[in-house]
C-alpha positions in Angstrom: -105.4 62.6 111.5 -103.6 60.8 114.7 -104.8 62.6 118.0 -102.8 61.9 120.8 -103.7 62.8 124.3 -101.6 66.1 124.8 -103.4 67.1 121.3 -106.7 66.3 122.5 -105.9 67.9 125.7 -104.9 71.4 123.6 -107.4 71.0 120.8 -110.2 71.1 122.9 -109.6 74.2 124.9 -110.8 76.7 122.5 -111.9 76.6 118.7 -108.6 78.7 117.8 -106.0 76.0 119.0 -106.2 73.4 116.3 -105.9 75.9 113.1 -103.3 77.5 115.2 -101.5 74.4 115.4 -102.2 74.1 111.7 -100.9 77.3 110.4 -97.9 76.8 112.7 -96.8 72.9 111.4 -98.7 72.2 108.1 -96.6 69.2 108.0 -96.8 67.8 111.1 -100.6 67.1 111.2 -100.5 63.1 110.2 -97.2 62.6 112.4 -96.9 62.5 116.6 -93.4 63.1 118.0 -94.8 61.2 121.0 -91.5 61.7 122.5 -91.5 65.6 122.5 -95.2 65.5 123.3 -94.3 63.2 126.6 -91.1 65.4 127.5 -93.6 68.4 127.5 -96.5 66.8 129.5 -93.6 65.6 132.4 -92.0 68.6 132.2 -95.3 70.8 132.7 -96.0 68.3 135.5 -92.9 69.1 137.7 -93.5 72.5 137.0 -96.7 72.3 138.6 -95.3 70.1 141.3 -92.5 72.0 142.0 -94.7 75.1 141.9 -97.4 74.0 144.1 -95.2 72.8 146.7 -95.7 74.6 150.3 -93.8 77.1 150.4 -92.7 77.3 147.1 -90.9 80.3 145.5 -92.9 83.4 144.7 -95.1 82.3 141.4 -93.9 85.5 139.6 -90.0 83.9 139.6 -91.4 80.8 138.2 -91.3 80.4 134.4 -94.9 79.2 133.4 -93.1 77.4 130.4 -90.4 74.5 129.8 -87.3 75.6 129.3 -84.0 73.4 128.4 -83.0 73.9 132.0 -85.4 72.8 133.6 -85.3 69.7 131.6 -82.2 68.6 134.8 -85.5 67.8 136.3 -86.6 65.4 133.9 -84.2 61.8 136.1 -86.8 63.1 138.9 -90.0 62.5 136.9 -88.3 59.2 135.2 -87.3 58.1 139.4 -91.6 58.8 140.3 -92.5 56.1 137.4 -90.1 53.5 138.4 -91.0 53.9 142.3 -94.4 53.6 140.8 -93.9 50.6 139.3 -92.1 49.3 142.2 -95.1 49.7 144.6 -97.6 48.6 141.5 -95.8 45.2 141.5 -96.8 44.8 145.3 -100.1 45.8 144.9 -101.4 44.2 141.8 -100.7 40.8 140.2 -100.0 39.6 136.8 -97.4 41.0 134.1 -96.6 44.5 133.3 -95.6 46.7 130.8 -93.7 50.0 131.2 -90.8 51.7 130.5 -89.9 55.0 132.1 -87.4 56.3 129.6 -89.0 54.8 126.1 -92.5 55.9 125.5 -92.7 53.3 122.8 -92.1 50.8 124.6 -95.0 51.5 126.9 -98.3 50.3 125.6 -100.5 51.6 123.0 -103.6 52.0 122.3 -105.4 53.3 119.7 -109.3 53.5 118.4 -110.2 55.1 114.6 -113.3 57.4 114.1 -114.4 59.2 111.3 -110.9 59.0 110.0 -109.5 60.0 112.6 -107.0 58.0 114.8 -107.3 58.3 118.7 -103.9 56.8 120.8 -102.5 57.0 124.1 -99.6 55.4 125.6 -100.4 53.8 129.0 -97.6 54.5 132.0 -98.1 50.8 133.8 -99.7 48.9 131.8 -100.6 45.6 134.0 -102.6 42.5 133.0 -103.8 39.1 134.5 -106.5 36.4 133.0 -109.5 38.3 135.0 -108.8 42.2 134.2 -106.6 45.3 133.4 -104.9 48.0 135.4 -104.6 51.3 133.7 -102.5 53.0 135.9 -101.5 56.7 134.9 -98.9 58.2 136.6 -98.3 62.1 137.9 -95.6 63.5 139.7 -97.9 65.5 142.0 -99.0 64.3 145.1 -102.3 63.3 146.8 -102.9 66.2 148.6 -105.0 68.0 146.8 -107.6 64.7 147.0 -106.9 63.7 150.4 -107.4 67.1 151.6 -110.7 67.7 150.6 -112.6 67.4 153.8 -115.5 68.6 155.8 -116.1 69.7 159.3 -118.3 69.6 161.4 -117.6 72.0 164.8 -120.7 70.5 166.5 -120.2 67.1 166.2 -116.5 67.3 166.0 -116.2 64.7 163.2 -114.4 65.3 159.3 -115.9 63.6 156.2 -113.9 63.2 153.5 -113.9 62.6 149.5 -111.5 59.9 149.6 -111.2 57.3 152.1 -108.3 55.0 151.8 -107.8 51.7 151.6 -104.5 49.3 151.7 -102.7 51.7 149.7 -105.9 53.5 147.3 -107.6 56.0 147.8 -111.3 55.7 146.8 -114.4 57.4 146.8 -116.1 57.8 150.2 -119.0 55.7 149.9 -119.8 56.1 154.1 -123.8 56.7 154.8 -124.1 60.7 155.1 -127.1 63.1 155.9 -128.3 65.8 153.3 -125.7 68.3 154.3 -122.9 66.3 153.2 -124.7 64.3 150.5 -124.7 68.7 149.1 -121.1 69.4 150.4 -120.1 65.2 148.4 -121.7 66.1 145.2 -120.3 69.4 144.8 -116.6 68.5 145.7 -116.6 65.6 143.4 -117.7 68.0 140.9 -114.4 69.2 140.9 -112.7 66.5 139.7 -114.9 66.7 136.7 -114.0 69.9 135.9 -111.1 69.9 133.7 -109.4 73.7 134.2 -109.7 72.5 138.0 -106.6 71.3 139.9 -108.5 68.8 141.3 -110.4 67.9 137.7 -107.2 68.0 135.0 -105.4 64.5 135.9 -108.7 62.9 136.1 -109.7 64.1 132.7 -106.3 62.7 131.2 -107.7 59.2 132.5 -111.1 59.6 131.0 -109.6 60.5 127.6 -107.9 57.5 128.0 -110.6 55.5 129.1 -112.2 56.2 125.7 -109.5 55.1 123.8 -109.1 51.8 125.8 -112.3 50.7 125.8 -113.2 51.6 122.0 -110.0 49.3 121.1 -110.9 46.7 123.2 -113.9 46.2 122.2 -113.0 46.1 118.8 -110.8 43.3 119.7 -113.4 41.5 121.6 -111.3 41.5 125.1 -114.1 42.0 127.4 -111.8 41.6 130.7 -112.9 44.3 133.3 -110.3 47.6 133.4 -109.7 49.3 136.3 -108.3 53.0 136.0 -106.0 54.3 138.7 -103.7 57.7 139.1 -100.7 56.6 140.5 -99.5 60.2 142.6 -96.6 60.8 145.4 -97.7 60.0 149.1 -97.3 63.8 150.7 -97.5 62.1 153.9 -94.4 59.7 153.6 -91.1 60.5 155.2 -88.3 58.5 154.0 -85.9 57.0 156.7 -82.4 57.2 155.2 -82.6 54.0 153.9 -79.7 53.0 150.5 -78.5 49.9 149.0 -75.3 49.0 148.9 -74.0 51.8 145.9 -76.0 54.5 147.9 -79.1 54.6 146.0 -81.8 55.6 147.9 -84.4 52.6 148.8 -88.1 53.6 149.3 -89.5 51.2 151.5 -92.9 51.2 153.5 -92.1 53.4 156.3 -95.3 53.5 159.0 -97.2 51.7 157.0 -96.7 54.2 154.2 -95.7 53.9 150.4 -93.8 56.3 148.8 -96.6 56.3 145.8 -100.3 56.1 146.3 -103.2 55.0 143.7 -106.4 56.7 143.6 -109.5 54.8 142.0 -110.6 56.3 139.3 -113.2 54.2 138.1 -116.5 55.9 138.9 -114.8 59.6 137.9 -113.6 58.6 134.7 -116.9 56.9 133.8 -118.6 59.7 135.1 -116.7 61.9 132.4 -117.4 59.7 129.1 -119.9 61.8 128.4 -118.1 65.1 128.5 -115.6 63.4 126.6 -118.1 62.2 123.8 -118.8 65.8 123.5 -115.5 67.5 123.4 -114.5 64.4 120.7 -117.7 65.7 118.5 -116.6 69.5 119.2 -112.8 69.1 118.7 -113.9 66.8 115.2 -115.9 70.2 114.3 -112.9 71.7 114.9 -110.6 69.9 112.4 -113.4 69.5 109.6 -114.4 73.0 110.1 -111.2 75.4 111.3 -112.0 78.6 112.9 -110.7 81.6 111.1 -107.8 82.7 113.2 -109.3 86.7 112.1 -111.9 86.0 114.1 -111.9 86.8 117.8 -112.5 83.8 120.5 -113.6 84.4 124.1 -110.4 83.9 126.9 -111.6 81.9 130.0 -109.7 79.4 132.4 -109.1 77.4 129.4 -106.1 79.6 128.7 -104.9 79.2 132.1 -103.3 82.7 132.3 -100.2 82.5 134.4 -100.0 79.0 134.9 -97.8 76.1 133.8 -100.5 74.8 131.7 -100.5 78.3 129.9 -101.8 78.2 126.2 -98.8 78.1 123.5 -100.9 80.8 122.1 -101.4 83.2 124.4 -100.3 85.9 123.1 -102.1 85.7 120.0 -105.8 86.0 121.8 -104.3 88.2 124.3 -102.2 90.4 122.1 -104.3 93.6 122.8 -102.6 92.3 126.7 -99.6 91.6 126.1 -98.9 95.4 124.1 -100.1 96.9 127.5 -97.3 98.0 129.6 -97.3 95.9 133.1 -97.9 98.8 134.8 -101.4 99.8 133.2 -102.6 96.0 133.0 -106.1 96.0 134.1 -105.7 93.0 136.3 -103.3 94.6 138.5 -105.9 95.3 140.8 -104.7 93.9 144.1 -107.0 91.0 145.0 -109.1 91.3 142.6 -111.9 88.8 142.5 -114.2 91.2 140.5 -116.1 94.6 140.7 -119.4 94.3 142.2 -120.6 97.6 140.1 -120.7 96.5 136.5 -121.0 92.8 136.8 -117.5 92.1 136.2 -116.4 88.7 138.0 -113.2 87.6 136.9 -110.1 88.6 135.2 -111.5 86.8 131.5 -114.3 89.3 131.8 -112.4 91.9 132.2 -110.5 91.1 128.7 -113.6 89.6 126.9 -115.4 93.3 128.2 -112.4 95.1 126.5 -111.3 96.8 129.9 -107.3 95.5 128.9 -105.5 99.0 130.7 -106.0 99.5 134.4 -107.4 103.0 133.2 -109.8 101.4 131.3 -111.6 100.5 134.3 -114.5 102.8 135.1 -113.5 104.8 139.0 -117.0 104.0 140.4 -116.5 100.3 140.3 -113.8 100.6 142.7 -115.8 100.1 146.1 -112.7 98.9 147.8 -110.4 101.4 149.8 -106.7 100.3 148.5 -108.0 100.0 144.8 -108.9 103.5 145.1 -105.6 104.2 146.5 -103.8 102.0 143.3 -106.1 103.9 140.8 -105.7 107.5 142.5 -101.7 106.7 142.6 -101.3 105.6 138.8 -103.8 108.6 137.8 -101.7 111.3 139.5 -98.5 109.7 138.8 -97.8 109.8 142.5 -97.2 107.3 146.2 -98.9 106.5 148.9 -97.7 106.7 151.9 -99.5 105.9 155.3 -96.1 107.3 157.5 -97.5 106.0 160.8 -98.4 102.8 160.5 -95.1 102.2 159.0 -93.3 104.2 161.9 -95.3 101.7 163.6 -93.5 98.8 162.2 -90.3 100.1 162.4 -90.9 100.4 166.4 -91.7 96.9 166.8 -88.4 95.7 165.5 -86.0 94.8 168.6 -82.4 95.1 166.6 -80.2 93.7 165.9 -82.6 92.6 162.6 -81.5 89.7 161.0 -82.0 89.9 157.1 -82.3 86.0 156.1 -83.2 84.4 153.4 -83.1 80.4 152.2 -82.4 78.8 149.2 -84.2 75.4 148.7 -85.1 72.7 146.3 -88.7 71.0 146.6 -87.4 67.4 144.8 -90.2 64.9 143.9 -89.1 62.4 145.5 -87.3 63.2 148.9 -83.6 63.1 149.0 -82.6 62.7 153.0 -83.5 61.7 156.1 -86.8 63.0 157.2 -87.7 64.5 153.8 -91.5 63.6 152.1 -91.9 64.9 148.5 -91.6 68.3 147.4 -89.7 69.3 150.9 -88.0 72.4 150.1 -84.4 71.1 151.4 -82.5 73.7 152.3 -78.7 74.1 150.5 -77.9 77.7 151.5 -78.8 80.9 153.5 -77.7 84.4 153.5 -77.8 86.6 156.4 -77.2 90.2 156.5 -76.7 91.9 160.3 -78.4 95.5 160.9 -77.1 96.0 164.2 -78.7 99.2 164.7 -80.8 101.3 162.5 -79.6 101.9 158.4 -75.9 100.2 160.4 -75.3 97.1 157.6 -72.1 96.4 155.5 -72.9 94.6 152.7 -69.7 92.2 152.7 -69.1 92.7 156.7 -71.9 91.9 157.8 -73.1 88.9 155.9 -72.7 85.4 156.8 -73.4 82.9 153.6 -73.6 79.1 154.0 -73.5 76.8 150.7 -73.7 73.2 150.2 -70.7 72.2 149.4 -72.1 69.1 147.4 -75.3 69.3 145.9 -75.5 65.3 146.3 -74.4 65.2 150.1 -76.7 65.7 153.4 -75.2 69.0 154.4 -78.6 70.1 156.8 -76.9 69.7 160.2 -73.9 71.7 159.3 -76.4 74.2 157.8 -78.3 74.4 161.0 -75.2 74.9 163.2 -74.5 78.0 161.3 -77.4 79.6 161.5 -77.5 79.4 165.5 -74.1 80.2 165.6 -74.6 83.7 163.7 -77.4 84.4 165.5 -77.2 86.0 169.3 -79.7 85.0 171.6 -80.2 86.3 175.9 -79.9 84.6 178.7 -83.4 82.9 178.7 -82.7 81.2 175.4 -85.2 83.8 173.3 -83.3 85.8 170.5 -81.3 89.2 170.7 -83.3 91.2 168.2 -85.2 90.5 165.1 -85.1 87.7 162.1 -86.7 89.7 158.9 -87.8 87.6 155.7 -90.0 88.3 152.9 -92.2 85.6 153.0 -91.4 85.3 156.8 -93.7 81.8 156.6 -91.1 80.1 154.3 -88.1 80.4 156.7 -90.2 79.4 159.8 -91.3 76.5 158.4 -87.6 75.7 157.2 -86.3 76.6 160.8 -89.3 74.0 162.0 -88.6 71.1 160.3 -84.4 71.6 160.7 -85.2 71.9 164.4 -87.2 68.6 164.5 -84.4 66.8 162.6 -82.1 68.0 164.7 -83.0 68.4 168.4 -79.9 69.2 169.8 -80.2 72.7 168.0 -83.7 73.1 168.5 -84.4 75.5 171.3 -82.0 78.4 169.2 -84.0 77.3 165.9 -87.4 78.1 167.4 -86.1 81.1 169.4 -85.4 82.5 165.5 -88.6 81.4 164.5 -90.8 82.9 167.3 -89.0 86.4 167.1 -89.1 87.1 163.2 -90.6 89.9 161.2 -91.9 90.1 157.5 -91.6 92.8 155.5 -94.4 92.5 153.5 -96.2 93.4 156.8 -94.2 96.8 156.2 -95.0 97.9 152.6 -98.7 95.7 152.7 -100.1 95.4 155.7 -101.5 92.7 158.0 -104.8 93.3 159.4 -104.5 91.7 162.4 -100.8 93.2 163.5 -102.1 96.7 163.2 -105.8 95.9 164.0 -105.1 97.9 168.1 -104.0 100.8 166.9 -104.7 101.4 163.6 -108.9 100.0 163.9 -110.1 101.9 160.4 -107.0 101.5 158.4 -105.5 98.4 159.5 -106.4 96.3 156.6 -105.2 99.2 154.0 -102.2 99.0 152.2 -99.3 101.1 153.8 -97.4 101.8 150.6 -98.4 101.8 146.8 -96.3 103.4 143.5 -98.2 102.5 140.5 -94.9 100.7 139.1 -95.5 98.1 141.5 -98.5 96.7 139.3 -100.2 95.3 142.0 -97.4 93.1 143.5 -95.4 93.8 146.6 -92.7 90.6 145.5 -89.2 91.5 145.8 -88.9 91.5 142.7 -91.5 94.6 142.3 -90.8 96.5 145.8 -86.7 96.8 144.7 -87.0 98.7 141.3 -89.2 101.1 143.0 -87.7 101.7 146.2 -83.8 100.7 145.3 -83.7 101.7 141.6 -79.7 101.3 141.7 -80.3 97.6 143.1 -81.0 95.3 140.5 -81.3 91.5 139.6 -81.4 92.1 135.9 -78.4 90.4 134.6 -77.1 88.3 137.1 -76.0 84.3 136.1 -78.7 83.2 138.9 -81.7 85.7 138.8 -84.2 83.7 140.3 -85.2 80.9 143.0 -85.5 78.3 140.2 -82.6 79.1 138.4 -80.7 79.4 141.8 -81.7 75.4 142.5 -81.1 74.3 139.0 -77.6 76.3 139.4 -77.1 73.9 142.5 -78.4 70.7 140.9 -76.0 71.5 138.1 -72.7 71.4 140.5 -70.7 69.5 138.6 -72.5 69.1 135.2 -70.0 69.5 132.5 -72.5 71.2 130.5 -72.6 75.2 130.4 -75.7 76.3 133.3 -77.8 78.8 131.5 -75.0 78.9 128.8 -72.9 81.5 131.2 -71.6 78.9 133.8 -69.0 76.5 132.9 -67.4 75.4 136.2 -68.5 74.7 139.8 -66.7 77.5 141.0 -68.7 79.9 139.0 -71.8 78.3 139.8 -71.3 78.6 143.4 -70.0 82.1 143.2 -73.3 83.3 141.3 -75.4 81.5 143.9 -73.6 82.7 146.7 -74.0 86.6 144.7 -77.7 85.6 144.1 -78.5 85.0 148.0 -76.9 87.8 149.2 -78.5 89.9 147.1 -82.2 88.9 148.2 -80.6 89.6 152.3 -78.8 93.0 151.1 -81.9 94.0 149.0 -84.1 93.8 152.3 -81.7 95.8 154.2 -81.3 98.8 151.2 -85.6 98.5 151.0 -85.9 99.4 154.8 -83.4 102.6 154.1 -85.5 103.3 151.7 -88.6 103.6 153.8 -86.9 105.3 156.3 -85.9 108.3 154.3 -89.6 108.0 153.3 -91.3 108.1 156.5 -89.3 110.5 158.0 
């Protein structure tokens, strides 16, 4: 049987995956669709990068599964591989084998064991007379590695797990004391956990090492082999350089390359005992397939709700899937387990049979906001702290500017001043509520939307913002900017201010007088601490139909059921930037939008809906607290 890297990763998740795939694809076990597997791998990495980008869209909006629409992003992955090759050619000597478009043109290694053929393709293969360099490209950034640090407040020093030498990150070998050594080994352990964000890519490389070293040993090749991850450098800032054809050139800028290499030699070697154990376990799964009628425990290997969620999730979570959203046990806010009952995770809840919200014994609920949630569910009532919500409104200075950006977190920066996965804004909607409840959906709305998806129109967008906000004589904002997750809007305003100094004062004035809708409905402890010292950290509002979430997609149906995103041509942030990227596509977008005009109209309606929803939510809350 052929065992590719993708199959190895999936089939070693748990005993259930292999027999489930065998059931659904019995004829395909002796063949591998390498192109399909590679496409799925690229899509998974892109989705992971997009969803983890700074200030990314609400994770509830992000489809965890690859889709036809998201395939519009695949060319960006190919570009990442192309750029990785360009940078590798500057740092490694010898010949290269690489092809971002056709996996079959990449270097293939195979190793046969116990009747099975383990195989892997290499993104970038480099060799010379003395050594071989294996470079696995990932469309993620190096931040998940470089930001593993330990700060000592007393000495003011910072110790990093990785240090950069030339353009490569290596594990830090600097002398360290006992405390730092303990920290170092603990954090290094994260790299050896395949289910952690820090460990999943090293696990990929470790499997490749298993196959490659066995294949080379059989071939009698005794050259030294080095293993690297090639990832995007989050500190790289694009200077806007283009060639004669207008194509972007990612030159070295301020001593930073667009791609950073991470030395995986030590980690991939330490991973080998784990890989060998997984190989043995997998071969046992194959020789004696698990009976799919029997249950297996769920756990972090299921990747519940993540982009790597198991394909057969619904089989093992069938009981949970049949439970209505409002009655799912994992709806408890900020759930990290219960002190009573010895429940530590959402997986343990399911394994021990607590699938429903009301399965959980009331006496386990020690947190007051969990008790509020349960009471609302059991009595079919809603909880309202009118005094705290009135206090929130008292802090608002009118007019209120209901504000929302749409943005595209491109893996490779598209415009000057951007770095990888920068949230590049292309649209905003603004509803101006001049007095409480006084706002017209059309007359009091301003929308800016880029005319072309490939043009840099950020300066026009920045100018449109300040032209539609009002300012006092001292330069401060006249009124309050309101958003759902204000942190996102504030960060984008800061980025625009940095890019366009002539507008910076007013853009930062908007940032400095902002409020967050979620603080009205949920809470913000430091905002309410002085006026409500006992209840500052307790939620302000709850209805069982929120299902533990305060995203606007949850709060809107509860507070304003007449207003919905259902049936909209563009219905979430991901669909928004897909429609934007497909402005001029000859193919239908989402099967319904055929022209640029239709896509732009759908984008305008969607962004307008985001800000109008905030207007209507405020109206609904005012009616409840009068």
